[in-house]
Each structure stands twice: as C-alpha cells, then as structure tokens.
C-alpha positions, 0 to 999 in steps of 0.5 A: 500499500502506498501512502500518498502524501498530500502536499499542501500548498502554503499561502501567507508569510512566515513569522520571520518574514513578517518581522524582517519586513516590520523591522525594514518599515520601521528603519525607513519610517525612522529615517523619514521622520528624522528628515522631516523633523530636521526640515521643520526645525530648519524652516522655523529657524529661518522664519525667526532669523528672517523676522529679526532681520526685517525688525532690524532693518526697520530699526536701522533705517529709523535711526539713520533718518534720525542721525541725518538731521541730528549732532553726534555727541558720543559714540562708544562701540554699542552706544551712540547719543545724538541730538535731533534738530528736526525735534527742535527744543529740549526734546531732541536728545536721543540715545541708541544702543545695543545691549543683551541682544536688543537695540534700544532707544532712550529720549532725554532732555537738552540743555542749550539746544540753540547753542553748539555746546548742547548737552543731553540728560537721559531719564525714563525707561528705554523703548526696545526697537528690536526685542531680541537677536540683535548685537551691534556697533556704531562707528563715527567719523565727525565732520571736519570743515578743514582749515588750511591744508586740511580738506573738508570731511563730511561726517558719517555713522556706520551701523553694523548689526549682527542678526541671530536666530537666538535671543542673544548673539554670542561670540564668534559668527555662526551658521544661521546668522547674518551681518547688516550694515548701513552708513548714514552721512551727517548733514552738520557740515 
C-alpha cells in the first residue's frame, strides 16, 4: 500500500518574513520622520532669523533718518547719543544702544539746544526697537570743515548689526547668523 502524501500549498508569510518586513519598514519610517523633523526645525529657524532681520533693518532705517538731521555727541561702540535738530527744543536728545540682544532707544532733555554746546540728560525707560536677536556697533567719523591744508571731511555714522536666531548673539559668527550694515552721512557739515 502506498501512502499518498498530500502536499499542501502554503499561502501567506512566515513569522520570520513578517518580522524582517516590519523591521525594514520601521527603519524607513524613522529615517523619514528624522528628515521631516530636521526640515521643519530649519524652516522655523529661518523664519525667526528673517523676522529678526526685518526688525533690525526697519530700526536701522529709522535710526538713519534720525542721524541725518542730528548732531552726534558720543559714540562708544554699542552706544550713540545724538541731538535731533528736527525735533527742536529740549526734546531732541536720543540715545541708541545695543544691549543683551536688543536695540534700545532712550529719549532725553537738552540744555542749550540753540547753541553748539548742547548737552543731554537721559531719564526714563528705554524703548525696545528690536526685542531680541541683534548685536552691533556704531562707528562715527565727525565732520571737519578743515582749515588751511586739511580738506573738509563730511561726517558719517556706520551702523553694523549682527542678526541671530537666538535671543542673544554670542562670540563668533555661526551659521544661521547674518550681518547688515548701513552708513549715514551727517548733515551738520
């Protein structure tokens, strides 16, 4: 007697095949999730940098308009003090400064605004022109009408600002930061 063995046609996946397929799918999904997360973070950082850059450009344009009609009293790196003749009277004193990742403006009162020896005193709180992510300096060349052999020099103020993604800029310039600069001629020549 001959035993007939029936062979079954096996359909479906074995447990090992299913585990291997699940492992490969998991690796692919983790990679896609990581890439998507990195792209989203880069986009968010770029938007923050763009917003900080736009705020700094607006503030520097506003300061430039003020400086064009002003006399510069003091400038020491991150601070500049001016008397704005367009405001007139005792209210024309302004001080701008970069501090703790912010660009600040403070108003003051002038003594002897009608003379060439104006002095300013500042009181009250500082207004934030840019609330975070900016650091910079002011560089001033005073006007000199030049007498004798010296040729006249038209004064100018150069504002340089470093724009950062974070609230404050630190040390060296890193990727994701940018520098903007503008120069304004003084009209007190």
